[in-house]
C-alpha positions in Angstrom: 143.4 50.9 45.8 144.4 47.3 45.9 143.7 44.6 43.4 144.2 40.8 44.0 144.3 38.2 41.2 144.3 34.5 42.2 144.6 31.4 40.2 145.5 27.8 41.2 149.2 28.3 41.1 149.9 31.9 42.1 148.4 35.2 43.1 149.3 38.9 42.5 148.5 41.9 44.7 148.7 45.4 43.2 148.5 48.3 45.6 148.7 52.0 44.7 150.6 54.1 47.3 151.3 57.8 47.1 155.1 57.7 47.2 157.9 57.8 44.7 159.3 54.6 43.2 162.6 55.3 44.9 161.0 55.7 48.3 159.0 52.5 47.9 162.0 50.5 46.7 164.0 51.7 49.7 161.1 50.7 52.1 161.0 47.2 50.7 164.8 46.5 50.6 166.3 48.3 53.6 166.3 46.9 57.1 165.5 50.3 58.7 162.8 50.9 56.0 161.1 47.5 56.7 161.3 48.0 60.5 159.8 51.4 60.1 156.6 50.3 58.6 156.4 46.5 58.1 157.8 44.3 60.9 159.2 44.4 64.4 162.3 42.4 63.5 163.9 42.2 60.1 166.8 40.4 58.4 167.4 41.5 54.8 170.0 40.7 52.1 168.6 42.9 49.3 170.3 41.4 46.2 169.1 38.9 43.6 168.9 35.5 45.4 169.2 37.3 48.7 166.7 36.5 51.4 164.6 38.4 53.9 162.8 37.5 57.1 160.1 39.6 58.8 159.0 38.8 62.3 156.1 39.9 64.6 156.8 38.2 67.9 154.1 38.2 70.7 154.1 36.6 74.2 152.1 33.6 73.0 153.5 33.0 69.5 155.3 34.4 66.6 154.2 35.3 63.1 156.9 35.6 60.4 157.2 36.0 56.7 160.3 35.1 54.7 161.3 35.0 51.1 163.8 35.5 48.4 164.4 38.4 46.0 164.1 37.1 42.5 164.5 40.4 40.6 165.6 43.9 41.8 165.7 47.0 39.6 166.4 49.9 41.9 163.5 52.4 42.0 161.5 50.4 39.5 160.8 46.8 40.3 160.9 44.1 43.0 160.0 40.5 42.4 160.1 38.3 45.5 158.8 35.1 47.0 156.8 35.0 50.2 156.2 32.3 52.8 154.2 33.1 55.9 154.4 31.2 59.2 152.0 31.6 62.1 150.3 29.7 64.9 148.2 27.8 62.3 151.1 26.7 60.2 152.7 27.7 56.9 151.2 29.5 53.9 153.3 29.9 50.7 
């Protein structure tokens, strides 16, 4: 189940996944974890104020997402920014 809440300044997406909080935390903060399910190429510095870059290259263009970790509580909570870039431009 996913829920999306949008207002003029921000949005939130809530998704329920059958996995432990520890497994999900690892998947969102570890290079191998992110490459295993999220992106083809990953750079990650999983610490508060650390940054991450996710890339999906193709022969014609590249789509990427990048952001900064704002809050990290291992096994419990991740707050991060997200900026996407693709052929049509940037979405923050």
